[in-house]
C-alpha positions, -999 to 999 in steps of 0.1 A, spaced: -233 -137 275 -253 -111 256 -284 -122 238 -295 -87 226 -278 -59 208 -265 -31 230 -285 -1 218 -263 23 238 -234 20 214 -233 43 184 -216 36 151 -197 67 140 -187 57 105 -187 27 82 -161 24 55 -172 11 22 -151 -18 8 -121 -6 -11 -121 -14 -49 -89 -11 -68 -81 -5 -105 -47 -21 -103 -41 -57 -94 -13 -67 -69 9 -79 -98 4 -47 -118 14 -26 -87 45 -47 -81 55 -44 -118 51 -6 -116 71 -5 -84 99 -26 -99 102 -3 -129 102 28 -106 128 13 -84 151 4 -112 146 38 -128 156 55 -95 188 34 -96 179 15 -64 182 -23 -58 151 -46 -61 153 -74 -35 129 -102 -28 107 -109 -9 81 -82 -17 52 -70 5 24 -51 -13 -9 -37 0 -33 -9 -6 -54 14 16 -73 46 15 -52 75 29 -63 108 42 -35 127 24 -44 113 -10 -78 115 -27 -80 78 -35 -65 44 -29 -27 42 -26 -6 10 -31 25 6 -10 51 -19 -22 82 -27 0 112 -46 -12 134 -68 10 104 -73 33 108 -95 64 146 -89 64 170 -65 79 189 -39 59 179 -15 32 143 -15 20 128 4 -9 92 17 -4 72 27 -35 38 44 -32 15 43 -63 -17 61 -70 -42 33 -78 -65 54 -101 -37 66 -124 -9 41 -119 15 70 -113 43 67 -88 39 90 -58 71 83 -40 102 60 -43 121 61 -10 151 41 3 146 32 40 175 18 60 165 -3 91 
């Protein structure tokens, strides 16, 4: 059992908490509209989450339809700061 902090360990980086402009419900609404506009099928249940990506300058929402089930999924990526759709992709599993 350690009682004292190990001073030999170095912290390389600390990420600041991610703040989003869009709520989860808004991201799902944008994703549903983008999916229907692309002519793809919107199936429940939905999985939605956000993270900061290296390839994009800010936070990106990812919404996946037909989550937790086998078959075709639609993955929609949304830029959090603008609300614009980055990608709408059909994924077959």
